[in-house]
N, C-alpha and C positions, 0 to 999 in steps of 0.2 A: 534486463535483469531476470524477467520471467523466462526468457529463452534459456539463459544459463541454468536457472533452477530446473527447468524441464529436462535439459540435457543431463544434468547431474542425476536427477531422479531416474531418468531412463537408463543411464549407465549402472546405477545402483540395482535397478530391477534386472538388468542383463546379468550382472555379477551374481546376484542372488539366484536367478534362474539357472545359471551355470553351475553353481555349487549344489543346488538341489538336484539337478539332473545328474551331475557327477556322483553325488551321494547315493542316489537311487541305483545307478548303474553299478557302482562299487558294491552295494549291499546285495546285489543279485549275482555277483561274480562267484563261481565255485571256489571253495577254499581247499588248498592242498592239506590233507590230513596225514599224520605220521604213523598212526597205529593201525589203520585200515580195519578198524573194528566195525562189524556190521550189527547194528542194533535192531530194534523193532519199532513199528509205528504205533500210534495211539490205538488204532483199530486192532492191530495184532495183539496188543496188550489186553484189550477187552476180550478177544477171542480166547486167548490163553488162560485168562482168569476164569472164564466159564468152564474150561476144560479141566482146571486144576482140581485134583481129587484129594490132596493132602489136607491135614487139619488146618483150617483157616477161617477167617471171618472177613466180611466186608461191611462197610457202613457208608452212608451218604452224608457228605458234608453239608453245611448250611447253605452253600451256593450250588448244590446239586451234583457235585462230583463223587465218583465212587473210589474209595480208598481200600486197599487190600492189607490185611493183617495176617501174617503167618503165625501159627500156634505150635508150641512145643509143650505138651502136657505130660506130667509125670505118670508113671504106671500106678503109683500110689501116692496120695497126698498125705504127708506126715501131719499128725496133730499139731496144731499151732501155726500151720502154714496155709490153712484152707482159704483164708481171706486175703492172701498176699498174691499180687501179680507183679511181674517184672516186664516193663514195656521198653523194647529196644529200638533205638534210633540209629540207622546205618550211616556210614561215611559217604563221602562224595564218590560218584561213579557206581556205587554199590546198590544193593537192594537187600531185603531181609533174608533171601535165600542164601546169601554169602555168609550168613552168621549162624549156620548150622553148627559151626565150631563152638558157639556160645550157647545156643538154645538147647542142645542135647545135654551137655554136662550140668547146666544149671537146672534143667528139668529133672535130671537124674538125682539132683540134690533135694527134690521134693517141691520145687517151685513151678508155678504156671508161668510160662514165658511167651510173650507176644512180640512180634517184630513188624513194625509199620514200614510199608513201601511209601516213600513220599509221593506226593502228586508228581506225575511225569516220570516216575521211576518204577522199575520192576513191573508188577502186575496191577498197579494202581492206574486209574484213569488220568487224563490230563496230557497236555502237550509235553513231549519228551524233553527232559533236561531243562525244565522251565517251572517257574511259579509266577503268577500274575503280579505278585507284590510280596514284600516282606510281611505285611500285615496278614495276607491270606495264608502264607506259609505257616506263620505262628498260629493262626486260627485252626489250620489243619492239625497241628500238633496238639493244641489244647483239646480239640474235639476227639482226637484219638484217645486221650486220657479219659475223657468223659465216657466214651463208648466202652472202653475196657472195664471201667468201674461199674458201668450199668449191667455188666455180666454178673455182678455179685461180689466183686472184690472191694473190700473196704480200704485196704492199704495197697497203694501202688508206688512202685519204685521205678523211676525212669533211668535208663542206662544208655548213654550215648557214646559212640566211638567216632573219633576224628570229627568230621562235620556234625555227626550225631551229638557230640559234646556241646556244640553251639546250640543244637536243637533242644537238648535237655535244659540248658541254661535259659533259653527263650521260653520254654514251657514253665520253668520255675518262676520266671518273672511274670508270666501271664496269669498262672493259676496256682500260686504257692500253697493255697489251702487244700489242694487236691493231691498233693504229693506227700508220701511217707518217707521218702529217701531219694538220693541222687547219686548215681555212679557215673564218673566222667573218665573216659579212657582215651589215651593216646592223642592228646591235644594240649596246646598252650597258646599264649598270645602271639608267639613268634616262632616261625618254623626255621629249619636249617636253610641257609643261603643256597639258592639254586635248586631246591627240591619242590618247588610249586610248579606253576605253569611255565613251560619252557619260554625262553626269551623270544620275543617277536620282533620282526623287522618293522620299520616305520610304515611301510605299505600295508602290512598285515594289520597293524594297529588302526590305520585309517579305514580299512575295510570293515573291521569289527565295530568301530565307532559309527560308521555309516549304517551298518546293519542295526545297531542299537537305536538309532534315530528313526530309520525308515522301516525296519522290520524287527521290532522288539521281540517278537515271539519266534524268531528264526534262531536255530542253533548255530551261531557264528563262531563259537569258541571251542576249540578242542582242548580238553583237559589231558595233560600229558606229563608223566614223569617216568624216569627209568624204573624198571622192575614192577610195573603196575600189574595187578592180578586181573583175571576176568576177561582177557582179550578174546577168548574163545566162547564166552557166554553172552548170547544176544540180549539177556536181560540187564546187563550192565549198561551204564550210560557214560559215554565219553565225549559227547557233543552237547554243549550247553548254550543257553541264551546268555547274553551279556548281563541282562538284568538279574538272572539267578546268581551268577558268580559274584556280583557286586552288591547284593542286597543287604549284606551284613557287614558291620564294622566290628570284627570280633574283639577288638580291644575295649569296646564299650559294653561287653557282656559281662555281667556279674550276678552271682547268686544273691537274692535279696536278703539283707541282714535280718529281716523280720521273720524269716522262715527258719524254724528250729527243728531240723531233721538231720539224721546221720548222712554224711557225705564221704564217698570214697573217690580218690583220684589215683589212677594207676597208669603206668607206661612201661613198655619193654626197654631193657637196657641196650637193645640192638635196634631200636626204632630208627628207620631211615629218614623220617620227617621232623621229629621233635627230639631234642636232647632231654635227658633226665633233668638237667639243671633248669631248663626253661619250664618244664612241667612243674618242677618244684616251686619255681617262682610264682606260677599261677596258683598252685596249692596254698602257698603262704598268704595269698589274698582272699582265700575262701573265708567268709566271715563266720561260718558255723563253728561252734566250739567242739561238737562231736564230729571230728573229721579224721581221716586216716589216709596216709600216703603209702602207695605200694609200688615197688619196682619189680617187674617180672624178669627173672634171670633168663636170658636167651631169647626173649620174645622180640619179634620185629613189629612193624606197624600193622601189617595185615596177616601176620603169621603168628598166631597166639595159640599155644598148646592147651590140651585138656587140663593139665595140672594148674595152669594159670587161671582158667575159669573156675576151677575147684577152689582156688583161693578166694574168689568172689563169693562162692557158695558159703564158705566159712565165715566171711564177713556178714553175709545176710543172716546166717544162723545166729551170730553173736548179737546182732542189732534188732532182729525182727521176730525170731521164733519165740512164741510165748510158751511158758511152762504148762505143759499139758501131757499127762501120761495116758490119755485115752488111746483106743486102738487106731491103727492107721485106717484111713478112709479111701475107698476107691474114688 
């Protein structure tokens, strides 16, 4: 009986060792990528951050990482807008620099605009295309709000685009008392079929799963969809860790009903990833009474024109500019 038990135990150990060995080997196999995008390393991001001369801020997170914030400041700050800041959260693969299209027209409207590069993205520190955990990612978002408000802004509106929409909701759930408003752009609980990550073979899925287990900080997943922008920009990120892409269940994200602030939800009628109907379904579930739904005519997912951003300026003016006839301030 003991011999049989020992044989069974031995075979179990052999099988386990085989699967562990196979998993480790698979996790180190090079992956074939479709877009051939050349990104930057963590060290290159740090070097570029030190050389960057445009308006920006950096701050150190509670766990010691350096995060980068791009700034778009108006030439003149209109009376009633002095204490308002708009903090922009970017979409997947992107970074704050891709949102010059938003930062410039909104700042021209008299608002100070800030754009965060997530950890592992753009000019922020951290392992590329990665976050240690969902909790750490949300902590980064909350700390970015605290940092911008520490610059002297009493009212802060978070504006999230695509993945940034999830970021804005996570921030609202974490620190609702710190937000004066929420702008949610180009996102919903359900995307168009076939417009997310490309379908993978069984072998590719096994390799990604092996990497998730044995090399969780390795960028084992390529984010790919037709018509992606930024393939010639090394600051974009197209290779991600499995844990980053799976850390959020977007269908569980909801703005807290206890938060009474203005909310704007907008989407382009030509958006390739989300239909107007699905975004409208999301909007209908927003619990705030002061909410507005906006459909941008002719806008795509990442091709949003100046006139569309000016509609956001109009919304900000209606909801946040205080009555003040004093002189414009530098």
